[in-house]
C-alpha positions in Angstrom: -39.2 -61.0 -12.8 -38.3 -60.7 -16.4 -38.7 -64.2 -18.0 -37.4 -64.4 -21.6 -38.4 -67.0 -24.0 -35.6 -68.1 -26.3 -32.4 -66.3 -26.6 -31.6 -62.6 -26.7 -29.7 -60.8 -29.4 -26.7 -62.5 -31.0 -25.1 -65.8 -30.6 -24.9 -67.5 -27.2 -21.9 -69.1 -25.5 -22.0 -72.2 -23.3 -20.3 -71.9 -19.9 -19.8 -74.4 -17.1 -20.6 -73.4 -13.5 -20.6 -75.2 -10.2 -23.5 -74.6 -7.8 -24.2 -75.7 -4.3 -26.7 -78.6 -4.0 -29.1 -76.2 -2.2 -29.1 -73.7 -5.1 -29.5 -76.5 -7.7 -32.4 -77.9 -5.6 -34.1 -74.5 -5.7 -33.6 -74.3 -9.5 -35.1 -77.8 -9.9 -38.1 -76.8 -7.8 -38.7 -73.7 -10.1 -38.6 -76.0 -13.1 -40.9 -78.6 -11.5 -43.3 -75.9 -10.5 -43.4 -74.7 -14.2 -41.9 -71.3 -13.4 -39.1 -72.1 -16.0 -38.9 -74.6 -18.8 -35.4 -75.7 -17.9 -32.5 -75.2 -15.5 -30.8 -73.1 -18.3 -33.7 -70.8 -18.6 -33.8 -70.3 -14.8 -30.1 -69.5 -14.7 -30.3 -67.1 -17.7 -33.3 -65.3 -16.1 -31.4 -64.9 -12.8 -28.3 -63.6 -14.5 -30.4 -61.2 -16.7 -32.2 -59.9 -13.6 -28.8 -59.3 -11.8 -27.3 -57.5 -14.8 -30.4 -55.4 -15.3 -30.4 -54.4 -11.6 -26.7 -53.5 -11.8 -27.3 -51.4 -14.9 -30.3 -49.7 -13.3 -28.3 -48.9 -10.2 -25.6 -47.4 -12.3 -28.1 -45.2 -14.1 -29.7 -44.2 -10.8 -26.3 -43.3 -9.4 -25.5 -41.1 -12.4 -28.6 -38.9 -11.6 -27.4 -38.2 -8.0 
């Protein structure tokens, strides 16, 4: 898992999302366990991993 500290390049934008209680509970446990410093950091890390995986899959596909 790629855990970033701080923000990545450029300015950031704030967005509002709605999550099921089950997901929010999972995020809260990750924060309580010390895996992440905050809910925001956990969500950013998850989104970063998803975007990286999608990008890597596209690169892999281009080599086929």
